[in-house]
Structure formats: structure tokens, C-alpha cells
N, C-alpha and C positions, 0 to 999 in steps of 0.2 A: 504494500500500500504506500503510495507516495505521500510526502509530507503534507501537501494541501488537503488530500482526502482525509488523512489522519486528523488534522486540525479541525476540519469541518465536522467529522464524527464526534470528536471530543467536545467541541463547542455545543453540539446538539444534545449530547448526554448531560453536560453541565447546565444547560439551559432548562432542563426539566425541573419543574417545581412541584412540590407536594406538601403544602402547609399542614395538612392533617398528620403527616408522618413526623414533621418537625415537632408538632405539639405532642405527639406520642413519645418522642425521644425525651422531651422535657419531663413528662409525667412518669413514664416507666423507667427511664434511665437516670432520672434526677439531674438533668442538665439544664444550664441556663439556655436562653434562646440562642445566644451566640454559639455556645458549645454544640447545641443541637444542629444548628445550621452547618457548622464545620464538620460534624459527624456525617451529615448527609452528603457533603462534598466527598468525604473519604469513601463512603459506601458507593457512590456513583463512580469514583475513580477505580475502586476495586472491581466493580462490575464491568467497567470499560476494559480493564485488563482481561477479565474472564471472557468477555465478548469478542475482543479483537486480537488477543494474544494467546488464544487457546492452545496452539501447537507448541508453545514454549512452557506450558504448565506441567503438572497441575498447580493451581494457585491456592494458597491458604491465607485467609484474612487474619490480621492481628485481632486480638481479643475484642477490642472496643468496636472495630469495624464489623466483626462477626455479630456482635450484639445488635448493632444498627441494622445489619442485613436481616437478622431474625425478625425484627420489628417490621421491616418493609415487607417481608414475605407474608406476614399476618394479614396484610391488605392484599389478599390473593388476586383479586381482579386487576387492581392497579399494578401490582408487581408483574403479573403475566403480560399485561398490555405494554408496560415499560420495556420488558425484555424483548417482546416480539417487535415493537416499533423501533427500538434502538439497535438491536443486534440480530434481528431476523430469526431468533430462536429463544427458547426458554432456558435460563441459566439455573440449573438445579443446584440445590444445596445437599451435598452428600456427606454425612458425618463419618468420622473414622470408625473403624471396627478394630477388634483385637488383631486382625490379620493385616492391617494397614502397615506397610513398611515404615520404619523409623525415619528414613530420609524424606518421605512424603509428609509425615507428621510435622516435621520441623521446618517446613519451607515458608513460613510467614516472613522470614528475613529475605528470602528470594523474592517474594512478592513485593516487599518494601523496596528492594533494590530496583525492581522493574518500575515501580511507581516513580521513584526518583529519576530513573532514566527517561521515562516518558513525560513526566510532569515538572521536572526540575525540583528545586528545594521545596520541601513540604511545608515550611513556614508555620502558619497558624494551625495547620492540620497535623503537625508533628506528634502531638499527644496521641492521636488516634492510630498513627502508623507505627507506634512503638512495638517492640517484639512481643509476641504472644507469650504469656507465662504459664498457660495451662496447656496440657496435652490431653487429647481425648476427643470425645464426641463434641461436635459443634453445638449440639443442643445444650451443652453445659459450659460453653465458653471456649472450647478448643477450636482449631482451624478446620476448614473443609478440605477434603482430599480430592474432590473432583467436581469443580464448578462448571465443567464444560459439557456435560451430557445434555 
């Protein structure tokens, strides 16, 4: 994908607004409105990586972005429409199992490095892209092992 197409796709994903999700982040994750808005930027960046860098994955979100992704998924219709409209396919959330290889479990740092390569310094979103400290099922805060199916 050329740089112009990549930028257009990124801008389209980042332009997506969902005030109800921001409000849910504030309530369920106990975030300020600014923190919630920044988390949504991080979630969209992560989904962009899953959507357009699939062949380089699998991708694992850091803990806080994973929590934001969980909240987005709860809005099933809007999440489905977002995925189809932005990426042309649904981005599944697949939790780890006991048989997931260790090198896949620990790749939230790889995901962060891809985010920095694509988006530059993470600046205000730095807190959300920090390394994941939990390992295990995404449902309990660990990373996802296959966001591309």
C-alpha cells in the first residue's frame, strides 16, 4: 500500500467518532473525558494495525487498549459496522488458551513497536500503549492472539 493510500485509510479510521463509547470508557473504566478520548484513539490505532497489517501479526493489544477494545465490542452492531466499513472484514477478538505459544502471548511490545513505526511518537497516548503486564485470556486483561480472522 502506498503512503497516500495508507494516510487516507488512517485518517478515515481516526475520523470515526462514537460518543457513547467514550462515555462508557468514562463510566466503566473510570477515566476522565480526556483519558477516554485518548483511549479510543489507541483502540482505533490498534484496530488499524489489525486491519491493515494482518500479514505481519498476530497482534496483541496492551492491557488498557484491550480493555477499551472489550468495551467497543459490547456495542456489537456499531463494532461490526466499524470493522466492515473501515477494513472490509470483521476483526475478531480471540483470547489465549493454554496451548497458545509463549512468543505469541508476549507480543504486545511488537504491537507497540508497529504503532510507533506507523504513527510516530505516541505522545498523549503513551499510557495506553505501555507493555501489557498480564498474560492470559483477553477477557481478563491479557492480549489477543489472533485479531485477524
